[in-house]
N, C-alpha and C positions, 0 to 999 in steps of 0.2 A: 705595683702598678706598673705596666709596661709603658715605657716613654714612647711619646707620639713624635714622630719626625715630620716638619711640616714643611720642609723646602723640599729640593729636588736633589735625589741620591741614586746610587746603584747598590744593590746586594750582591755580593759575588763571595761564592765559596772561597775559602782560603786557597785550596788546591786549583782553583780556576783563575787565580789572581794574576798570574802571568800572561796569560792570553788575553784575558781582558785587558790589561794595561797595553800590551802589544798592539791590539785592535785599535784601542779607543786613542792612544795618544797618535799611532799612525793618522786616524781619522781626524785628529785634531791639528795634525799638521807637522808633528815630529818627524825627523828623518829616522831611519833606521839606528844610527850611531847615538843619536838624542836620545830615542826611546829604549835603546838598550842599556845606556849609562843611567837613565831613570830608574828602570827595572831592576839593574844590578844593585843599586843604592837601596830602593824600599822593598825589595820583594822579601827578603830576610825578615823583616818587622811585619809582614802581611800573610807570608803562605801558611804559616801554622796555625792561623785563627780559624776558627770554625766558619767564620763569615766575616766579611768586611763591609761596613757602610763607608762608602765612597762619595764625594763630592768634590768637583773642581771648581775653586772657588770664585774664577772670573772676575766680575767688578768688586766682588766683597774684597778681594785681594788687591787689585789693581788701585782702587780708590783708596785704601789704606797705605800701601806701600808705593810710593808715588817713585817714579823713576826720571832721571834726567840725564841723557846722554847727548853730548856733542862730539862730533857732529850728529845732528838729529837723524835717526834711521828713518828709511822709507817704511819699513813695516816691523812691527814688534808682537812677539807671541809670548805671552807670559803665562805658564802652567803651573798652577798652584793646588794640588791635591790635598785635600783633608779627609782623615781616615779614622775610623773608630770600630776597634775589633768587637765581634758580637758572637754568643753564644747559640743564636739561633736568628733566624730570618725575621724580619718585620715588614709589614707593607709600606712601600714609599712609592712616590710619583717618580717615575724614572726622569733623570736629568737629559736636556736637550743640550747638545754641544754644537758649536758651530765650526766648520772648517776654516782652516787659515791658508791664504794665498801668500806665499813670499813674492816680494817685489823690492829688488834693489838691494840696498844694504838693509839687511835684516838681522835683528837681533833676537835671539831668543834665551828665555830664562825659565827653568824649570825648578821645582821645590815642593815641599809639601811639610805636612804636620801629623801627628797622631793625636787626635783628641781625646783626652781623659775624663 
């Protein structure tokens, strides 16, 4: 039985992953240096997969991984990607992501995980 994905995701061909991450992370508010560092780290795990099921965890992540920074930043951007390799694409509802605006002292955190 084919697994049903009930949340919001992106289905991206492995070979299209770098371009997808560059555009998506830029749209989310990462600078070129930040999204390039992200891509350099994650692309080797993703580019050779037939497809990648990708979701940016947003509230799921920030509610579970609390952050306490002193002095408190003016703005915080936390990007946590979860992905699963797929052999073939599945139907999903595309995730809607919000752009981020940096104001004053800004903290940026990025990370991810492969879901097995």
